[in-house]
N, C-alpha and C positions, 0 to 999 in steps of 0.2 A: 586808523591804526592806533593801537594803544601804545603807551610809552613805558619805558623802564623807570626805575627810581631815579635814573639820571635825567629824566625829562626828555628823552629822545627815543626813537624807535628801537625795538628790541633787536637781538642778534640775528644774523642771517642763519638759515637752517643748517648750512654746512653740508647739505645733501648733494647728490650728483645732479639734480635737475637745474641747479644754477640760480634762478631768481630768488630773491629774498621773499619769504612768505610773510604775510601780515599776521600780527597777533589777532586772535579772535576775542570775543567778549569774555569777560571774567565773571564767574559765578557770583550772583548777588549774595552779599552777606554783610556782617558788621565790618567796619574798617579795621577793628582790632584783630579780627580772626583771619580774613583772607584779603591781602592787599590787591589793589588794582594795578600794581606795578610789579615787575619781575625782578627777582634778585636771588642769586645763589649765595649761600653763606658758608661760614668758615669751618672747615674741618679741623683747623688748628686747635679748637677747643679741647681736643684730646690731650694736648700737651698740659693743659691746666690740671687734668685729672692724674697725669702721670709724672708731674715734675719731681715730686719727692722720690718716686720709685726710681727714677734715673740717677738720683744723687746720693742716696744713702746717708742723709743728714742726721738721722736719728729718730728714735721713737717719739721724742717730744714733738718734733715737727709733724710726724704722722698724726699725733693726737690733735694738734691744732687744726689740721685739715679735716680730720674725721669729725671733730666736734662742731665745726662751723659751717660745713657745706650743706646745702639743701638736699634732703632725702625724699625719695618717692617710692610708693608701694605699687607702681604700675606693673611690675613683673610678678606680683604675688600670685602663686598658683600655677605659673607657666612651667613648661617642660624645660629641663636643664640639659646641658651637654653631658656626654659620657666620656670615659677614658681620661679624665682630667683636663679635657679641652676647655677653653674659655672663648666664648663669642661676645664681643662687646660692640654694641651699636652706638655710633656717634650721630647725634641729631643736632644740626645747626639751624637755628630758627631765624627767619627773616624778620627780626624785631629790632627796633630802635629803642627798646625799653630794657630795664634790667630784669632780673628774675622775679622781682616783686611786682612787675608791671608798671614801675615808676619811670619817668623820663631820666635820661642821662644828663650829665653836666653839659652846658652849651659849648664849652671848650672841646669836648669830645666830638660833638656833632660837627663842629668846624673842622676838626682834624680828619674825620671819616669821609667827608664830602659825599654823604649818602642821604641827606635829608634829615629832618628832625623827627620828633616823636610821632608826628602825624603820618609818617611814611612807614612802609613795611607792614608786617603782620606776623601771623603764626603759621606760615607754611614751613615745612621741614625741608628747606632748600638744599641742605646737605645731608646725605644719608651714606654713612660708611660703616661697613661691618668689619671689625678687626678680629681676626681669628688667631689665637695663641694656642698651639698644639700642646697637649699634655706631655708628650714625649720629648719636648725640648726642641722640636724641629722648627723650621723657618716659619715665622709668622707672616700673615697676609692681611692686607687691607683692601676691601672691595668697595669701590664707589658705585652707587646706583644713581644714574641720571635722574634728575629731579622731575622731568616731564614725561617719564615712562607712563604709558597708559595702562592702568591696572584695575583689578576689581578691589573695591574697598570692603574690608571686613565690617559687617554690621550695618552697611548703608548709612553712614552718619549724615545727618541733616537731609535724609531722603535721597542721597546720592550714592549710587552703587558702583560707579565707574568714574575714573578720572585720572588726573596726574597724581602720581604716588606721593608727591610732596603735600597734596591737599588734604590728606586723611586727618592730619593733626588739626588744622584749622576748622574743618567741617565739624569734627567732634567737639572741639572747643566751643564753637558757635552754638551748637545744639545744646550743650550743657549750660552755657551762659544764659540762654533763654529760659531753660527749665529752672535754674536757680533764681532768676529775676522774678519769676512767678511766685516763688516761695519767699521773696523778700531778701535774699542773700545777695549782697553787693560788695564792691570794693575788693580788698586784698583776698578776703576769704573766697569770694566767688571766682576771682582770677586763679587761685591755686587749685580749687576743685575742678574748674574747667580745664586747667592745664593737665591734670591727672587724666581726665577723659581723653584729651588729645594725645597724650603719650601712649595710653593703652591702645587706641585705635591705630595710631601710626605704627607702633611696634607690631601689632597683630597683622597689619596689612603688609609690612615688610616680610615678616616671617612667612606668610602665605605666598607672597610673590616669589620668594626664593626657594619654595618647595618644602616648607615646614622646618627650616633651619632653626635650631634652638637659639634663643637670645638670652644669655645668662646675666648680662649687665648692660647698662646704657649710661651714656654721658650726654647731657643736653646743655648746649651753650647758646648764649645770646651774642649779638654782634659786638658788644663792647669787649668781650674776652679777647678777641684777636688783637685788637689795637693795644690793649693793656699788656698782653704778653710780649708783643713786638717791642713795646717801649722798654721792657725790662731786659731784653736780650739783644737789642740793636747795638752795633750794625749787624746786618744779616747778609751773607753772600748768596747771590742767585746767579743764574746763567740763562741767557736767551740767545736764540739762533740768529736773529736779525735785529737791526735797529728798528725800533717800533715806538709809535706815539699814539695816544688816545686822549683827545682833549676832554672827553666826558669823564673818564675815570681818573685823569691826571697822570696816566702812565707815560713815561718818557725814559726809555732804556736803550742802551747801546748794545750791540752784539758782543757776546762773550761774558766773562765772569765780572761781577761788580758787587760793591757793597751798597746796601740801601738802608734807610732809616725806617721808623715805624709807619710814618705816613706814606712813604713809597711802597712799603710792604702791602698796605691796603690797596694801592693802585695795582700792584703786581698781581694779586690774586683776583682783582675785580675786572681786569681789562677784558673787554668783550668785542673790541674792534680795533682796527688801525685807521686813523683818520688821515694819515699821510700816504699810506699805501693801500688804496681801496681793494686791490686784488688779494691782499693778505687777509682773508676772511677768518674770523674767529667764531667758535661755537661755544655753547655751554660745556660741551665735553672737553674742549680745549681749556676752559677755565678749571674744570675738575683736575685735569693733568697739571695745570699751573699750581693748584693748591697742594697736590701730592708732591710736586717737586719742591715746593716751599717747605713742607714738613720734613722731607728727606734731607734737604739742605740744612735745616735748623737742627735736626737730630745730630747730623754729622758734625756741625760746627760746635754744638754744645759739648759733645763728647770729646772733640779734639781740644777744646779750650778749657776743660774741666770747670765750666761755668758754675755748675751746681755745688762746687766746694764753697762758694760764697754764701754765707748764711743770710745776708741781706737780700740777695737775689731770690733765694728759696722762699724767704718770708713774703716777699712781694708777690711772687707767683702763687703762693698759697692764698693770699688775700684776693687775687684775681679769681681763683677757683671758688672761693666762698661767696663772692659778690655776684658773679654772673654765670654760675654753673649749677646744674642739678644732677644728681646721680641716684641710682636705685638703692634701696635700703640695704641690699646685701653686698654691695661693692665694698671690699675691704682694701684700703690703700696699702696696708702692710702686706697683705697677700699678693696684691698686684705687683709689689716691689720684687717679689720672688720670681716674677715672670718677665722682669724688665729686660733681661738680656735677649729675650726673643724678639723684642721690638726696637732694638737699636742697631745702627749700622746696617751692614748688608744682610742682616737676618730678617729684614722687613721688605716685602715686595708689595707694590700697589697695583691693583687691577681696576680698570674702568669697564663696566659691563657694556656689551655691544648693543646697538640700536639697529633694528631691521630697516626702518624707513621713517621719514618725517611726514606728517600729514595733519589732518584736522579731525577733532571729535565732533559729535552731533551738534554741539553748541558753537562750532566754528573756532574753537581754541586750538592753537598749534600744539601738537603732542608728538611724543616718540612712540611709534608702534614697535613692539618687541615680540620676538618669538619666545613665548613663555617656556615651552619645553626645552629649548636651547639654553635659555637663561638658567634654568634649574640644573640641567646636566653640566653646564659650565661651572656653576657655583659648587656643585657636588665634587667635581674634579679638582677645583682649587682647594677646597677644604680638606679633601682626603689625601691629596698628593703635594700640596703646597705650590702647585703650578697649574698651568693650563697648556694644552697642546700648542706648540709654536708652529708658525707657518712653515711648511716644508718647501725645500728647494725643488722637490719633485712635483711636477704639475698634478693637481687633483683631477680625477675623472670629470669630464664635462657633465653638467647637469642633465644633458640630453642623452647620456649613455643608457643603453638598454632599449627595450621594446617601447614603442610609443604608447602602447596600451597599458603599460605599467604605471600606476598612479603614484610614483615615488616623488611626490611634490607636496609642499605645504600650500594651502589655499587660504587667501584672505579675500573677504568679500566687502565691497563698498556699495551701499545702497544709494543709488543716484536716481531712483525711479519716482520718488515722492510717495511711495506706498509703504506704510509701516510694516516691518517684519520680513521684508523680502531678503535681506542679507542673512538673517538667521536661517530662513528656509533653504536658501541655496547652499549655505555652508553645511547644514545638516545633511543635505543630499550628497554633497561632495564627500563628507566624512564617511557616510554609509557606503559609498562606493569604494572607499579605501584610501582616499587622500588624507594627508595629515591636516589636523585642525589648526587654522590660523585665527585671525581676528576679524570681527565685523565692525563696521563703522558707517557713518553717513556722510555723503559728499554732496557736491553741487549738482543740481538736476541736469541730466543728459538725456539725449534722444534715444540712442541705441545702446544695446549691451555689448560688452567687449571683454575679452580675456587678455590681460597684459602679461607678457613673458620676457625673460632675459634673453639676450642674444644667444643663438644656438639652441634654444629650447622650444622651437616652433612645433615640433611633433607632439610634445607633451601638452602644449597649449591647445592644439587642434583636438587632441583626444578629449580634453575637458570641455571644450567648446561644443563638440559634437554631442557629448553626454547632456549638455544643458540646452539642447535643441538647435544646434548649428549656428550659434552666435559668432560674431567676428572675433578675430584674434589680432593682436597688435604688439610688435616688438618695441620695448622701451628699455633703454640702458639703465634706467633707475630701478628697474625691478630686480630684487635680489636673486642671485642664482639659486635654483632649487625651489623657487616659489612661483606661484601663479596668483595674479590679482584679478578677480572678477568684479567688473563694474556693471551693476545692474541698472539698465536704463528704463525709460518709459515703455509701458505696455508689455514688459517681460512676463511670460508665463512659464512656470516650470513644467517641462514635458511629463507625461504620465509616468514613464519609467523612473525618472528622477524623483518625481513626487512620491512614488511608492517607496523608493529607497529612503527618502526623508522621513516618511511615516513609519517605516519599519525600524529605522535606526539600527540596522543589523550590521554595524561595522565591527571589525575585529580591532581590538585595542592595538594601536601602533606601538612599536618598540620605542624606547626613549632615544631621541636623536643624539648624535655625538656632540661633545662640547664644541664651542667656538674655538677657532685657533687664534692665538695671541700674536700681536705684532708689538714692536717696541714703541713705547710712548715717546721716545726721543728720536725716532726715525722719521722717514718721509721727507727729508730735506726741508726746504724753506716752508713748504705747505703743511708740514707735520704729517702724522699718521692719517689714514682714512678716517673721516669724522665719525663713522658709525661702527668702527672696529673695536673688538676687545683689545685693550692695550695693557702692557706690563711695564712697570717702572721700578727699577731697583733702588732700594733705600741706602745703598752703600757709598754715598758721596754727594756731589752737587750736580744734579742732572741739568743738562742744557735743553730747554724746551722751546716750543714755538712761542 
């Protein structure tokens, strides 16, 4: 089992199957590009880009920020939003270095408790899309889970599929090697490689979300969070239960409390409870912690008029200049005019849903997602400022309707040891009219089987018959409305199904409805379902798991 940057096993999956799944091998690369240890990082870097916008301290302070911050041309030539809307992508890097690629002061490493310059790397472990409507409507921030299994734009470093966070490091690594052959080294090589990483990560996020324009971006390193927290401490947060984690240093009591900068690091890093083993945390819980921290901070700063203090503003501007990069077109003064849309209750945070947890062909743990559902959900959030809430009226069962009606999404896991089987089976299913899911590779198995959710046996039997009469199996972990085909040894696609796969004569399925949202602060002690789309209001101090 691999270890996290804390030097201990990674987080439990948080899925319904219960047992903690091991981390798989990490892709081989340079230590600087892709770490061997897992770490989600800090969305709070957005504060560094917006500090002056929230305070109105004057054009001189805007000039200080604008003239000193690192600029990037990664968005040159890309499509921009219409109707005056603004989409800003926040990328938080898993790096223990500054924006120049140099080590941080030893005192900061000691305060962070996350290892020194040899740890971490350039995975984009936080990805948050902030949408500010041009009509003055409510702004939204959409967190993308870092381990979502996606297609990479351009196949950086020869990798065409993987965790969405890895696109940055893969492109960086590829560019570093190219530059090394040309004799380019040091800071110059680091900055050019970073540009390649930014372009690939942004393009991959845009593609994953369905072509959403990205107008601006903010990139932050690890140091920014701690420095910001130092300037605005103490910070109020709220947790549902007494909780401790010896690895992150978290030690919080239930309810509202004030924390300092070092405790703030522990608050957003906590990934387990070492006193209450049944209180399992996931990376999605950490995402909601980070959202709650930002909401609390914005609320607190607005209430206390903190930004009236010129010294505080100057300090925060220095943080932005030291450990932040932004695109060449981002205008802090223009952003100030949109500040009212991202303060108080006008900002809602969403965490995108995960379909199930599993393993990629290399054995790495990943989040499998329903890409069409992700895209329809993002579209709904960006166009309405909201997502459908869970209804009190029970939704129709996934098994409603004729058993012959293929109103199901199909995922296929190749456990046969024969390359290409999953793609062939999925192609046949889609040609038959099923909705296209994902393909992946699993551990070798003897027989083929169709897994289905409780109450969906008729639909599973219909698909199993189409695939030659293979077995079916009810599993509570199978998402409703989905079927999972596990292809075993000796499987042969029947002639009729093979003909369907060859013809590819499927009718394009309509876009699925968006996911329904549940409260990020709901779910009692256990919190919301670990894979659900969650919604968190920015108008106060949320109390989270």
